[in-house]
N, C-alpha and C positions, 0 to 999 in steps of 0.2 A: 711865277709864284703861284698862280692859280692852278697850274698843272701839278705843282708839288703838293698843294693843299688837297686836291682831288685824290692824288695817290695816297696821301696820309689818311684820308677818310676811308678809302677802300681797305687799307690795312687794318684800321681800327674796327671796321664792321666785320671783317673776315676772321680776325684772330683775337683781338683784345676783348671784345664784348662777350663772346661765349665763355672765355676764361673768367672774366669778371662775374658773370652770372653764376658760374659754378662756385666761386669763392665768396659769394655774397657781397661783392663790391666793397672789399676791404680798402681802407684808406692807405694803408702801408703797402699795398701791392706794387705800386710803381713809385719811382722817385718824384720829387716835387715838380721839377721842371717839366717832366713828361706829362704829369697830370694837368698842368696848366695849359700845355699845348693841346691836350685832348679836350679840355673844357672849352677852349676857344673854338676848336673845330666843331664840337657838338652844338655850341651856341649858334654857329652859322647855319647848321642844317638841323632843324628841329623836326623834320618830317619822319625821321626814323624812330622817334620815341614811342608813339602809340603802337607801331608794329612790334617793337621789342617787348612792350608790356603785354600785348596780346599773346605773344609767343611764350612768355614766362608764365602767364596765367594758365595757358593750355598745358604747358609742361607740368605745372603743379597739379592740375586736375588729373593728368595721366598718371603721375606718380602716386597720388592719393588713391585712385581707383585700383592701381596695381597692388598697393599695400592692402586695401580692403579685400581684394580677391584672395590674396595670400592668407589673410586672417580667416576669411570665410571658409577657405579650403581646410585650414587646420581645425576649425570648429566643426565642420561637417564630417570630417573623417571619423571621429568616434561615434557620431550619430549614425553613420552608415553601417557600423558593426551591428550585426543581428543580436537579438536577445539571447539566442542559444549560444552564440560565440561568447557573449559576455558572461553567461552562466558557467560555461566551460572554463573561462579564465579565472572566475572566482573559485571554482573547484580546484584548479591547479594551485592557486595561492593558498588555499586552505590545506592542500596536500603538502605543500612546501613548509607550511607553518607547523606541521606535525599532527594535524587533526585526522580523525578516522574518516577517510574518504575512499570509496571504492576505486579500483583501477579502471574498470570499464563501466561507463554510464551510457545507456541508450537515450534516444531522443524522447521517448515516452517518459522515462524517469526524469530527464531534465525538465520536461514540461510540468510534471508533478512537483519537482523541486522548486520551480519558479512560482507555482500556485500556492506554496506554503505561506500562511499568513504572517509568520514572524520568523526571526532569526533562530530562535530556539527550536521551532518546529522544523526548520530546514536542517539544523544540526541533528535532530533526532531521526529525521528521515534518512540522512546520509549515514548515520551510525547503523540504522537498520539495514541499509544496502551493503554497508561494509561487513557487518556480521553475516549477512546472507552469502556474500561472496566468500568469506572465510569458511563457512560451513560447506559450500560447494567444493572449495579446494580440498578440504579435509575428506569429504566423501570421495572425491576423485582420487586422492592419494590412497585411501583405504581400498578402493576398487582396484587400483594398480597393484597394491600389495597382494590382494587376493588373487589377482591374475598371475602375478609372479609365482606365488605359492602353488597355484593350480598347475602352472607350466612345469614347475619343479616336480610336483607329484606325477605329472604325466611322463616326464622324462624317467623318473624312477620306475614307474609301472607303465611301460609302453603299451601293453595289451589292456585295453579298456574293457569294461563289461559290455558284453554284447547286448545286454538289455537296454543300455543307454542309446545304442545305435539302432535298436530294433524298430522297425516301422510300426509295430503294434502300439508302442507308447505314443507315437505321433498321431496315429489314428484315434487312440483313446482320448487324447487332449482335444482334438478337433471335434469328435463326437460329443464330448462333455460340454464344449462351448456351444455347440448347436442345441444341446438339451437345456442349458441355462437360458439361452435366448428364447427357446420355445416356452419355457416356464414364464419368463418375463412377458412374452407376448400374450400368454393366457391370462396373466394377472391383470393386464390392461383391459381385458374384457370381463373377466369373472372375479378378479381379486378384490380384496378390501383396500380402499384408498388410504393413503397416508400423505398428509400435506406438510410441506416445508414452507414456512412463511418467509419470503425473500424481501421483506420491506424494512430491513434493519441496516441498510447501507449507510445512512446518515449517522447512525449511532456508533459506527465503528471507524477505526483508522484503516489505512491501506493494508497494513500488516495483519490486522484482525480479519479483514475480508479474505485475505489469502489463506489464513488458517481455517476459516469457515469453509471455503471451497475445498480444501484438502480433506476435511472431515466429511463433507458431502460426497466427495468422490469415493472415499472408503465406504460410506454408508450405501451408496449405489451398488458397489461391487459385492458387499455383504448380502444385500437384498437379492441381487441377481443369482447368487449361489445358494440361496435358501430353498428348502423343499416347497414351501408355500409362500412365495414372495408377495410383498405389498405392491399396489399400483401407486407409484410415486408421482406426486403432483408438486411442481414448483410454481406456487402462486405469487402474484405481485412481482413477477420477473420482468424487468425492462431490458430491451435491447440496448446494446452499447453501454451497459452499466459496468461497474467494477466486477460484479458477480460474473457477467457474461464474458468479460475479457479473461478472467482467471480460469473459467471453464474451458475457453478456447485454448489457453496455454496447456491445460492438462489433456484434454481430449483431442484437440486439433480437428482432423477431418471426421473423427468418429462422433463428434458432438451432435451432428444431425441424424445419426443412426441409433441414438440411445432410445431404448424402449421405455420412455417416461413421458409424462405430459407436462409441457412448459406453457404457461399462460400469463398474460398481463392482468387478467381479472383477479379480483379478490375471491377468497374461498367462500365468502358469504354469497357471492353471485353464482358460484358453481354448484354448491351443495346446500341443502336446507339447514337452517340454523339449529333446529332441534336435534340434529344428528352430530353436530360438531362439538368436540371437547378439546380445549386448549391445554396442553401439558406445560406447566410452569412450576418451578420450585417455590415460587412465592404464593402459590394458591393455598388458601386455608382448608380446602377440601382435599382429603386424601383418597387416592384411587385404591379401591379394594379388589376388584376383579377386572379382568380384561373383557371388554364388550366387543363382540365381533360385528355388531350392527352399527356401532358408532364409527365416526371418522375422527381420528386423532390429529392434532396440529402440533408441530414442533417448530419453535422459533429458530431460524437460521442465524444465530448470533454467537460470536465468541467474544466475551468481554474480559479483558485482562484486569480492568478496574472494578469488576463485579458491580454492574449497575442493577440494583435491585428494583423490582417492580415495573420494569419497562414492558415486558410481555404481558404481565397481569393487567396493567393499565390499558393496553391495546385490546385485550380480550373483553374487559369491562366496557370500553367504548363501543365495541361491536355487539355487546349483549350476549356473549357466549359463555357457556359453562366451562369451568376450569377444574383442573385436578393436578395433584402432585404425587410423585411416587412415594410409597410408604417406607422410606429409608429408616426412619426412627423405629418403626414397628419390627423390622427384621434385622437391623444392623445396630451394633454398638458403635455409634459414630465417634470418631477420634478427633480429627482436626480438618480444617478446610471447609470451603463452601460446599453446599449440596447441589451445585450445578454440575451436570455431567456433559461430556462431549457428545456431538451428534452421532458419531459411530457407535458409542456406548449405548445411547438411547435406541439406536436401530437394533443392536444385538438384544437388548432387554425386551423390546416389543416383539421381535421375531420369536424369542424363546417363550414369552407369555402366550403368543398366538398359537404356538405348537403344543406346549405342555401345560400351560396355566399354573406353573410352579414358580412362586416368587423366589424361593431359595436358589433355584437354578438360574433364574433370570438375573438376580442381583449379584451373581458371581462375576459379572462383567464390570461391576463397580471397582475402581482401583483399590487394592488392598492397603495402600498407605493411608486411606481415608477412614478406615474403620478397624476396630479391634477384632471383631468376630460377629457371628450370627447370634441372635437372641434365641436361646433354647428353652427358657423358662418364661412364665408370665411376668408381667411387670411388678405385681405385688410381691411375689417371691423374690424377685431380683432386688426390690427395695429392702426387704428384710435382711438379705445377705449383705447388702451395702451398709446398712445400719450397724450390723454386727462387726463388720470390718472396721468401720470408722470408730466405733466405741473402743475396740481393742487398740487402734492406732492413736486416736486423738484424746481419749479420756474426757477431759473437761469440755472439750469443744463439741460434744455430742449434740447439744441443742442446736448449735449453729449448723451442723451438718444436716440435722433433721429438717430445719427450716429450708435449707438449700434444696434438699431432696423434695420437699413438699412443693416448692416453687417449680422445680424441674418436671415433676410427675403429677402436677395438679390436673392438667388437662387430660392426661392419659388415664 
């Protein structure tokens, strides 16, 4: 009998207890008679209870730790994704949602996209990149069409002009480039300085800075090809700024070979204050003649929102003399602000320097902004305007005269 009991205990320990632990020791797992016999056997040998409890507790701890590791792995996976990858995923989602998102976005553009302060700013920046990509595609398509037309013309006329292939033209272009560079080098020693104020980066967006640099590149090329060029100074220019990056995109390796002066110093530290004149459209003083002994300053800013008074306030803080171009004196202004682009200012100043003729210089103002040049004095012009208004308006003559008096009171 004792041997049978021992055998039964071994069977219970080896097979029944693990199954019972898995099923939570349910009462209906075994029949009633077998449970009674098991209980009797377990009462006789109580030494197995603490070991079984310890095993179950350890098993529970192991199972809990495994679940926690799985949960921590699932939580840590999205955290391991880099911010750039997350930004690319959001761009893909926006593209699938039908928003204007460019096809190719560089890492630098992604970083600027992530630095945008709000969602609307991010959308505007993406729209700017999208339109820029569209313009590039259109330009590429136009270039390909021109190339196809050129190839067709070459096929129709297989014999090209010998002048195009002549080495004389190649020699001419190379010698002219050398002459332009020689003039620019001479202007750095003997030429009149012209300062571009590069301290307006914070007042502009990325797109406006890119447009500013494009206009400065055109201004530098126009100045280099002039008969008597200026000595260009880029003052308040900081390394690794937006201006610097855009210039490197345009010039690449030639940036270090430009015959201009680039400095981090302010123009008040480089030149004496009594020789500086800040050219701004908001100045109350009108420029009458071009002074060859003065040093003119032009603000390197393109503002689509037309921020009035920024450059004038800067000049007043530094205690500098200001001046505005006499547009109202020589032009019948039509519409639009009286702010000109930087390349237009360069053309006007170069023409004034060479000819001192305002009519020739102001021909570089866009013709959509004015009706024509003023050929008569303002008093005669006022009489003709009064006569026209009396013929057209009749009873409203007094109102027109008051309006003209307001407009021409200062003049």
